[in-house]
Backbone as numpy.savetxt, mean C-alpha at the origin, in Angstrom:
# Nx Ny Nz CAx CAy CAz Cx Cy Cz
8.73 8.80 -3.05 7.50 8.10 -2.74 6.80 7.71 -4.05
6.31 6.50 -4.11 5.64 5.99 -5.29 4.21 6.50 -5.31
3.72 6.82 -6.50 2.34 7.28 -6.62 1.41 6.08 -6.72
0.80 5.71 -5.61 -0.05 4.52 -5.55 -1.41 4.75 -6.21
-1.72 6.00 -6.52 -2.99 6.29 -7.16 -2.98 5.90 -8.63
-1.80 5.73 -9.21 -1.68 5.40 -10.63 -1.29 3.94 -10.86
-1.43 3.12 -9.86 -1.05 1.72 -9.98 -2.02 0.96 -10.88
-1.52 -0.09 -11.48 -2.35 -0.97 -12.31 -2.87 -2.15 -11.50
-2.68 -2.11 -10.19 -3.11 -3.21 -9.33 -4.62 -3.32 -9.31
-5.08 -4.54 -9.22 -6.51 -4.81 -9.13 -7.03 -4.34 -7.77
-8.28 -3.94 -7.73 -8.85 -3.52 -6.45 -9.50 -4.69 -5.72
-9.57 -5.84 -6.39 -10.12 -7.02 -5.73 -9.11 -8.16 -5.80
-9.28 -9.11 -4.93 -8.38 -10.24 -4.85 -8.54 -11.11 -6.09
-7.41 -11.59 -6.60 -7.47 -12.52 -7.72 -6.48 -13.65 -7.50
-6.79 -14.79 -8.06 -5.95 -15.97 -7.90 -4.67 -15.78 -8.70
-3.54 -16.11 -8.09 -2.23 -15.98 -8.73 -1.58 -17.35 -8.81
-0.77 -17.54 -9.82 0.00 -18.76 -9.98 1.25 -18.63 -9.13
1.42 -19.51 -8.14 2.58 -19.38 -7.25 3.89 -19.63 -7.97
3.84 -20.38 -9.07 5.05 -20.59 -9.86 5.54 -19.27 -10.46
4.60 -18.45 -10.94 4.96 -17.14 -11.50 5.52 -16.22 -10.42
4.90 -16.24 -9.25 5.34 -15.38 -8.16 6.73 -15.76 -7.65
6.99 -17.06 -7.54 8.26 -17.49 -6.94 9.37 -17.69 -7.97
9.11 -17.37 -9.21 10.10 -17.57 -10.27 11.41 -16.82 -10.02
11.34 -15.60 -9.51 12.53 -14.77 -9.32 13.41 -15.23 -8.17
12.79 -15.79 -7.14 13.56 -16.20 -5.96 13.76 -17.71 -5.89
12.88 -18.46 -6.53 12.94 -19.90 -6.44 12.35 -20.45 -5.16
11.78 -19.57 -4.35 11.25 -19.97 -3.04 10.01 -19.13 -2.75
8.86 -19.78 -2.66 7.62 -19.04 -2.45 7.60 -18.33 -1.10
8.24 -18.91 -0.09 8.26 -18.29 1.24 9.08 -17.00 1.24
10.18 -17.03 0.53 11.01 -15.82 0.40 10.25 -14.75 -0.38
9.54 -15.17 -1.42 8.74 -14.23 -2.22 7.66 -13.58 -1.37
6.95 -14.40 -0.59 5.89 -13.87 0.28 6.48 -12.89 1.29
7.64 -13.19 1.82 8.29 -12.31 2.78 8.62 -10.95 2.14
9.16 -10.97 0.94 9.50 -9.73 0.23 8.24 -8.93 -0.06
7.22 -9.59 -0.58 5.97 -8.90 -0.92 5.31 -8.32 0.33
5.33 -9.07 1.43 4.68 -8.58 2.66 5.43 -7.37 3.24
6.76 -7.38 3.17 7.52 -6.22 3.65 7.20 -4.99 2.81
7.07 -5.18 1.51 6.72 -4.05 0.64 5.30 -3.58 0.93
4.39 -4.50 1.19 3.00 -4.12 1.50 2.94 -3.26 2.75
3.76 -3.58 3.74 3.83 -2.78 4.97 4.30 -1.37 4.64
5.31 -1.26 3.77 5.81 0.06 3.36 4.73 0.84 2.63
4.03 0.19 1.71 2.97 0.85 0.94 1.87 1.34 1.87
1.44 0.49 2.79 0.39 0.89 3.73 0.81 2.09 4.57
2.07 2.09 5.00 2.57 3.21 5.80 2.57 4.51 4.97
3.01 4.44 3.72 3.05 5.61 2.85 1.64 6.17 2.60
0.71 5.28 2.31 -0.67 5.70 2.04 -1.29 6.32 3.29
-1.04 5.71 4.45 -1.59 6.23 5.70 -1.04 7.62 6.01
0.27 7.79 5.83 0.88 9.11 6.08 0.31 10.16 5.14
0.13 9.78 3.88 -0.42 10.72 2.90 -1.86 11.10 3.25
-2.67 10.11 3.64 -4.06 10.37 4.02 -4.13 11.26 5.25
-3.33 10.96 6.26 -3.35 11.78 7.48 -2.92 13.21 7.20
-1.96 13.39 6.30 -1.52 14.74 5.94 -2.64 15.50 5.25
-3.37 14.82 4.37 -4.49 15.48 3.68 -5.62 15.81 4.65
-5.91 14.89 5.57 -6.99 15.14 6.53 -6.61 16.22 7.53
-5.33 16.35 7.80 -4.87 17.39 8.72 -5.19 18.80 8.18
-5.26 18.93 6.86 -5.59 20.23 6.26 -6.98 20.69 6.67
-7.85 19.74 7.01 -9.22 20.08 7.37 -9.38 20.35 8.86
-8.39 20.01 9.66 -8.49 20.17 11.11 -8.33 21.63 11.51
-9.09 22.01 12.50 -8.94 23.34 13.07 -8.52 23.16 14.52
-7.65 24.02 15.02 -7.10 23.83 16.36 -8.13 23.91 17.49
-9.24 24.56 17.28 -10.21 24.73 18.37 -11.34 23.72 18.32
-11.16 22.63 17.57 -12.23 21.64 17.49 -12.43 20.92 18.81
-13.65 20.77 19.17 -13.99 19.90 20.29 -15.00 18.89 19.76
-15.33 17.94 20.54 -16.24 16.90 20.08 -17.58 17.51 19.68
-18.02 18.52 20.38 -19.31 19.14 20.08 -19.27 19.99 18.82
-18.08 20.48 18.44 -17.98 21.40 17.32 -17.63 20.72 15.99
-17.42 19.42 16.00 -17.06 18.72 14.77 -18.29 18.67 13.87
-18.08 19.03 12.61 -19.17 18.98 11.64 -18.69 18.22 10.42
-19.62 17.75 9.63 -19.26 16.98 8.44 -18.74 17.93 7.36
-17.61 17.59 6.84 -17.00 18.35 5.77 -17.03 17.47 4.53
-17.74 17.90 3.50 -17.91 17.05 2.31 -16.58 16.78 1.61
-15.68 17.75 1.61 -14.37 17.52 0.98 -13.58 16.46 1.74
-13.64 16.52 3.04 -12.95 15.55 3.88 -13.51 14.15 3.64
-14.81 14.05 3.50 -15.45 12.77 3.24 -15.02 12.23 1.88
-14.94 13.09 0.88 -14.51 12.66 -0.46 -13.07 12.17 -0.45
-12.19 12.85 0.29 -10.79 12.40 0.40 -10.74 11.03 1.05
-11.49 10.84 2.11 -11.51 9.55 2.79 -12.03 8.45 1.87
-13.09 8.72 1.14 -13.66 7.73 0.22 -12.67 7.38 -0.89
-11.95 8.39 -1.38 -10.96 8.14 -2.42 -9.91 7.14 -1.94
-9.40 7.34 -0.73 -8.38 6.44 -0.20 -8.95 5.06 0.12
-10.22 4.98 0.46 -10.84 3.68 0.71 -10.95 2.87 -0.58
-11.07 3.55 -1.72 -11.21 2.86 -3.00 -9.88 2.42 -3.61
-8.78 2.89 -3.06 -7.47 2.47 -3.58 -7.25 0.98 -3.33
-6.47 0.32 -4.20 -6.14 -1.09 -3.93 -5.39 -1.21 -2.61
-5.57 -2.31 -1.95 -4.88 -2.56 -0.68 -3.38 -2.69 -0.92
-2.60 -2.45 0.12 -1.15 -2.49 0.02 -0.61 -3.81 -0.50
-1.24 -4.90 -0.10 -0.80 -6.22 -0.55 -0.97 -6.36 -2.06
-2.11 -5.90 -2.58 -2.35 -6.00 -4.02 -1.39 -5.11 -4.81
-1.09 -3.94 -4.27 -0.13 -3.04 -4.92 1.25 -3.69 -4.93
1.66 -4.27 -3.82 3.00 -4.87 -3.76 3.11 -6.10 -4.66
2.05 -6.88 -4.79 2.08 -8.03 -5.71 2.24 -7.53 -7.14
1.51 -6.49 -7.50 1.62 -5.93 -8.85 3.03 -5.39 -9.09
3.60 -4.71 -8.11 4.97 -4.22 -8.25 5.95 -5.37 -8.41
5.73 -6.46 -7.68 6.59 -7.63 -7.79 6.53 -8.21 -9.21
5.32 -8.34 -9.73 5.16 -8.90 -11.07 5.74 -7.99 -12.15
5.77 -6.69 -11.89 6.32 -5.72 -12.85 7.80 -5.43 -12.60
8.45 -6.20 -11.73 9.87 -6.03 -11.39 10.19 -4.63 -10.86
9.30 -4.09 -10.05 9.51 -2.77 -9.47 10.00 -2.83 -8.02
10.17 -4.04 -7.51 10.66 -4.20 -6.14 12.10 -4.69 -6.20
12.98 -3.92 -5.57 14.38 -4.32 -5.49 14.55 -5.22 -4.27
15.21 -6.34 -4.48 15.50 -7.24 -3.36 16.85 -7.87 -3.60
17.47 -8.26 -2.52 18.75 -8.97 -2.64 18.79 -10.04 -1.57
19.49 -11.09 -1.89 19.61 -12.19 -0.95 20.87 -12.01 -0.12
20.69 -11.97 1.17 21.82 -11.84 2.09 22.31 -13.25 2.40
23.53 -13.52 2.02 24.09 -14.85 2.23 24.51 -15.01 3.70
24.34 -16.20 4.21 24.77 -16.49 5.58 26.30 -16.53 5.62
26.87 -15.93 6.62 28.32 -15.94 6.76 28.72 -17.04 7.74
29.76 -17.78 7.36 30.19 -18.90 8.20 31.09 -18.45 9.32
């Protein structure tokens, strides 16, 4: 699993040159497809990690009336909210050649 907390990805959207993005594939649509598939993977990994951390705070006898605010739980949630979005992380990985991709040729 990649450590998304140490990424150099921007936390805000920035304009990208599509020529730079599509340089490796020669096709912007193929590039977008690769980046979007990676973004889905990144989002899934981050979500699983967050749920695992939040599970540490859960107690088996909790009911709606017994739930109380846990400052550590709130800090964990805020930390994950401040991480760059999966799309921004995957674009940064693409630009840094950290995404492996291969072209599957059509068979006749």
